[in-house]
C-alpha positions as CSV (number, residue, x, y, z in Angstrom):
1,S,7.3,-23.7,7.5
2,V,11.0,-22.9,7.2
3,S,13.4,-24.9,9.4
4,D,16.0,-23.1,11.5
5,D,18.7,-24.5,9.0
6,E,17.1,-22.6,6.1
7,Q,16.7,-19.2,7.9
8,P,19.4,-16.6,8.0
9,K,21.5,-16.9,11.1
10,S,20.0,-13.7,12.5
11,L,16.5,-15.3,12.4
12,A,17.5,-18.9,13.5
13,G,15.6,-20.1,16.5
14,K,13.1,-17.2,16.4
15,K,9.4,-18.1,16.2
16,F,7.1,-16.2,13.9
17,K,3.3,-16.1,14.0
18,E,1.8,-17.5,10.9
19,P,-0.8,-15.2,9.2
20,S,-4.3,-16.1,10.0
21,K,-6.5,-17.9,7.5
22,S,-8.6,-14.8,7.1
23,A,-5.6,-12.5,6.3
24,G,-6.2,-10.7,3.0
25,K,-9.8,-11.7,2.7
26,P,-12.2,-8.9,2.1
27,G,-14.4,-7.8,4.9
28,K,-16.5,-4.8,5.9
29,L,-15.0,-1.5,4.4
30,T,-13.7,1.1,6.8
31,P,-15.1,4.7,6.4
32,L,-11.8,5.7,4.7
33,E,-12.0,2.7,2.3
34,K,-15.6,3.6,1.5
35,Q,-14.6,7.2,0.7
36,F,-11.7,5.9,-1.4
37,V,-13.9,3.6,-3.4
38,E,-16.4,6.5,-4.1
39,I,-13.7,8.8,-5.3
40,K,-11.9,6.1,-7.3
41,D,-15.2,5.2,-9.0
42,A,-15.5,8.8,-10.1
43,N,-11.9,9.0,-11.2
44,P,-10.8,5.6,-12.5
45,D,-8.0,6.9,-14.7
46,T,-6.3,8.8,-11.8
47,I,-3.8,7.6,-9.2
48,L,-5.2,8.9,-5.9
49,F,-2.9,10.3,-3.2
50,V,-5.0,10.2,0.0
51,E,-3.8,12.3,2.9
52,C,-4.0,10.5,6.2
53,G,-2.5,12.4,9.1
54,Y,1.3,12.8,8.5
55,K,1.4,10.6,5.4
56,F,-0.1,10.1,2.0
57,R,-1.5,6.7,1.2
58,F,-2.3,4.8,-2.0
59,F,-4.9,1.9,-2.0
60,G,-5.5,-1.1,-4.2
61,K,-4.1,-1.0,-7.8
62,D,-2.9,2.5,-7.2
63,A,-0.7,1.2,-4.3
64,E,0.7,-1.5,-6.5
65,I,1.6,1.0,-9.3
66,A,3.0,3.6,-6.8
67,S,5.0,0.9,-5.1
68,K,6.8,0.0,-8.4
69,V,7.1,3.5,-9.8
70,C,8.2,5.2,-6.5
71,R,10.0,2.2,-5.0
72,I,8.0,2.2,-1.8
73,W,6.8,-0.7,0.2
74,S,3.2,-2.0,-0.2
75,H,1.3,-4.4,2.0
76,M,-2.2,-5.7,2.8
77,D,-4.1,-3.5,5.3
78,H,-7.7,-4.4,6.0
79,N,-9.3,-4.8,2.6
80,F,-6.8,-3.2,0.2
81,V,-3.1,-3.3,-0.6
82,T,-1.7,0.0,0.6
83,A,1.5,2.0,0.3
84,S,2.4,5.3,1.9
85,F,5.0,8.1,2.2
86,P,5.5,11.2,4.5
87,T,3.6,14.3,3.6
88,V,6.8,16.3,3.3
89,R,7.8,14.2,0.2
90,L,4.6,14.9,-1.8
91,G,6.3,17.0,-4.5
92,H,8.9,14.2,-5.1
93,Y,6.4,11.4,-5.4
94,I,4.0,13.5,-7.6
95,A,7.0,14.2,-10.0
96,L,7.9,10.5,-10.1
97,M,4.3,9.5,-11.0
98,V,3.8,12.3,-13.5
99,N,7.1,11.6,-15.2
100,A,6.1,7.9,-15.5
101,G,3.0,9.0,-17.4
102,Y,0.3,8.8,-14.7
103,K,-2.5,11.2,-14.0
104,V,-2.5,12.0,-10.3
105,G,-5.0,13.5,-7.9
């Protein structure tokens, strides 16, 4: 744990909840994750853009790659690392991935 002396002044004295011991451990797949796995198994060489409401999401290794290429934040969510961006920016992010040499779908 970081002491108050080691934290930036804006964070000094604030208490943060430690992640649970089970954070990041695989569990039962959600319906969306199951669908992603099925599609990814059929298209292993493609970075998949998955539309979820008002944003497109990447999962797993695709999220890690997209996070680096597109400079977007990735994080653990349920059973996969995920990254996302608003649907209105689809053309921009497709261009970034294609220009970096990736096949997208």
